[in-house]
C-alpha positions in Angstrom: -12.7 109.2 186.2 -13.8 107.1 183.2 -10.2 106.0 182.7 -9.0 105.6 186.3 -12.0 103.7 187.7 -11.5 100.6 185.5 -7.8 100.7 186.1 -8.1 100.9 189.9 -10.8 98.3 189.9 -8.6 95.9 187.9 -5.7 96.5 190.3 -7.9 95.8 193.3 -7.2 99.3 194.6 -9.7 100.9 197.0 -11.0 104.4 196.7 -13.9 106.6 197.5 -16.0 108.4 195.0 -18.3 111.2 195.9 -20.8 113.0 193.6 -22.6 116.0 194.7 -25.7 117.0 192.8 -28.2 119.8 193.1 -31.7 118.4 192.9 -33.6 121.0 190.8 -37.2 120.4 191.8 -40.3 120.5 189.6 -41.6 123.4 191.7 -38.5 125.5 191.1 -38.6 124.7 187.4 -42.2 125.8 187.2 -41.5 128.9 189.2 -38.5 129.9 187.1 -40.5 129.5 183.8 -43.0 132.1 185.1 -40.3 134.8 185.2 -40.4 136.9 182.0 -37.2 137.0 180.0 -35.4 134.6 182.3 -33.4 132.2 180.2 -31.0 129.7 181.8 -30.7 126.0 181.4 -31.7 124.1 184.6 -32.0 120.4 184.7 -32.7 117.9 187.5 -29.9 115.4 187.1 -31.0 113.1 190.0 -33.2 110.8 187.9 -30.5 110.4 185.2 -27.7 109.6 187.7 -30.0 107.1 189.5 -30.4 105.1 186.3 -26.7 104.3 186.3 -25.7 100.9 187.7 -23.0 100.7 190.3 -19.8 99.2 189.0 -19.0 95.7 190.2 -17.8 95.5 193.8 -19.1 99.1 194.5 -21.6 99.8 197.2 -23.4 102.9 198.5 -22.4 103.4 202.1 -24.0 106.8 202.7 -26.6 108.8 200.9 -27.8 112.1 202.2 -30.3 114.7 201.0 -30.2 118.2 202.4 -31.1 121.7 201.4 -28.0 123.6 200.3 -29.3 126.9 199.0 -32.4 128.8 198.5 -33.1 130.5 195.1 -33.0 134.2 195.6 -35.3 134.6 192.6 -38.1 132.1 193.4 -37.4 131.4 197.1 -37.5 127.6 196.4 -35.1 125.4 198.5 -32.6 123.5 196.4 
């Protein structure tokens, strides 16, 4: 993506780009830390992605937030 996006932009080509991210909530992170001996890296990437600026001539045409899964361990909705 890092190589093709500037190329397509310079060639005035149109394309769609979709990123799907799981929003790991603070509640889920707090609940998962309570589980003894549970060690797995969980990160909420939403704040990081939202800091990126859109490339020139890009626009957000649709943004949707919905629950995709429920943690079987903590019962939190993700």
